[in-house]
N, C-alpha and C positions, 0 to 999 in steps of 0.2 A: 409671648406664646404665638406660635405659628404652625401652619401645616408643613411638616417636614418634607413633603413631596412637592410643595409649591411655595417656596419661601418668598416673603414680600420684601426682600432686600436686593440691592443693586449688586451686579457682578463685582467680585473682588472686594467685598465689604469687610471681611474679617481676616485676622491673622491666626485664628484658631477656631476649631469647631469641636464640640464635645456632645455626643449623643449617648445618654445613659438609658439602656434598656428600651430603646425605641425601634431600632432598625428591624428587629424581628417581628414587630407588631404592625407596621405600616402596611397599607394595601399592597404596595409594590416597592420593595426595598431598593430596587434599581433607580427608581425616581428619586428617592432620598439621597442616594449616593451621587447622582448627577447634580442635584440641587446643592448638596454640600460642596462639591468641587467647584460649582459655579460661583458660590458666594465667598470662596476662599481666595486670598491673595496668592500670587505665585510664591511657592516655597513655604506656604503655611502648612500646618499640621492638623490632622483630624484624628479623633479618638472615638471609638465606639465600644460600648460594652453590650454583650448579648448573653443570653442563657447558653449554657453548654449543651451537650448532647443529653437526651432524656435519661439515659442510663447512668449519667454522672451528675445529675441534678435532681436528686430525690426531693428536695424541698419544693421545687417548682412542679414536679410531675406527680406528687402525692395527690393533689386535688383531682387531677384527671384520672388517675388510677382508681380513686374512690368513686368518682362519678361513673366510670365504666362498670365498676363492681355492682353498683345498685341499679344499673340499666339506664342511667341518665344519658342524655344526648351529648356527644362530644362537640366542641366548637368546630367550625369549618376548618380552621387552621390553628394548630398549636404554636406556641412561641418558639418551637425548636427547629423550625424549617431551615434556618441558616446553618445548623450544625451537621447536616447530613453529609455534606462533602465540602470540606474547606476549600478545595480548589475552585469550586463554583463561585464562592464568594470572592476569592482572589481574582478570578476572571471578570466578575461583575465590577469590581473596584477598578481594575485596569481599563475596562471599557468606559468607565465614568471619567477616566483621566488621571487617576492616581498612579504613582510609581512606588 
């Protein structure tokens, strides 16, 4: 276990990196991308799974819809913030060093 935004590993420590449903929940996903790239060996691969857009993810958005319906307070940020514009995420990954 480690903080995805500040990994305790040396540069180029891994030949693969898999992040399951984490990227959309960290404080700053750009930090996680940079850390991922840093700990990967040249030519290594990374894989990330994230929630889709809210309108296509009823199982994940149902709770927030119900909360809103009864007047409950919405969380500061929902887990869908990475699905708003795919090009933004592509740019973030490129800036982190991925191709």
